[in-house]
N, C-alpha and C positions, 0 to 999 in steps of 0.2 A: 665436080671433082677437079676439073682442070684449074678452076680458080684457086682452090685450096693449094694445089701443087705449085701454081705460079706464085702465089703469095709467099709460100714457104721459101721458094728459091729467091724471091726478091730480097729476103732478109738473110738467108743462109750464105749468100755469096759475098757478103760485105767484108767478112774477116775470117781468118782461119780456114778450116775445111769448107769447101764449097757446098757440101751436102749435109752439113749439120749446123745447128744454131749454137752460138756461144751465149753466155748469160746476157751480154750487151744486145745481141741480135734478138734474143727472146724478149727482152724488155721493150725494145723498139716495136716488135711485132705486136705485142700485147697492147702497148699504148696506142698504136696507130690502127690496128685492125680489130681488137677485141674489147676496147674500153667500154663501149655501149653494152656489150653482152655480159661483161664481167660484173656489171651492176646487179645482175640477176642471180649471181652466185652467192648463196647465203653465207658461206664461210669464206671470208676474205683472207687471202694469203699474200705474203710478200713475194717478190720475184725470186728471192733466195729459196723460200719454201717451195714455190712452184717448181723451180729448177731441180731442187733436191728430190722432190716427189716424182718428177717425170723421168729423171736421169737413171733409168733402170740399170745400165751397165757401169754407172759411176765414173764416166770418162770426162765429166765436166762439159759435155756438149750434148745437144739433143738431136737425135736422128729424126727423120720424118715420122717414123712410127711412134716414137716417144712424144712428139708434138701432137700427133693425132689423138693421144689420150686426153690432152688438154682440150682440143677441139671438140671431142666427144662429150666431155664433162660439161663444157660451156653450152653446147647445143642442148644437152639434156636439161640443164638448169633453165635455159631460155624457154624451152618447150613447157616445162613445169610452170614457169612464170606466166606464160601466155594463158595457160589454163586457169591459173589463179586470177588473173585479170578478167578473163571471161566469166568466171564464177562470181567475182565481185560485181561485175556489170549486171549479171542476171539477178543477183540478190538486190541490187539497187533498183532495178526495173520492177521486181516484185513488190518491193517496199513502196515505190512510188505509186504502183497500181492500187495497193491497199488504201493509200491516202486519198485517192481520187474517187473512191466509191462511196 
């Protein structure tokens, strides 16, 4: 939990309000912190689309709770991806076993 809060503040304090993310700050956070995880999100969105989607109160900034929606979605997508990989590995293992008999 502390890590998520710390990372949010590393980016939120760069410009504008110290406790919200501007679009530029969001872009940096995504590029530096979430790039590996966003590969697992099936529906790719631009920064503009992500910003628009998360900005519930339409103030052109993202509060911590608005950013948490993104973190939650990415975490769920990563979790599903890990299960997909696990299932693929199990299928390959079964397939290999069938050929060895």
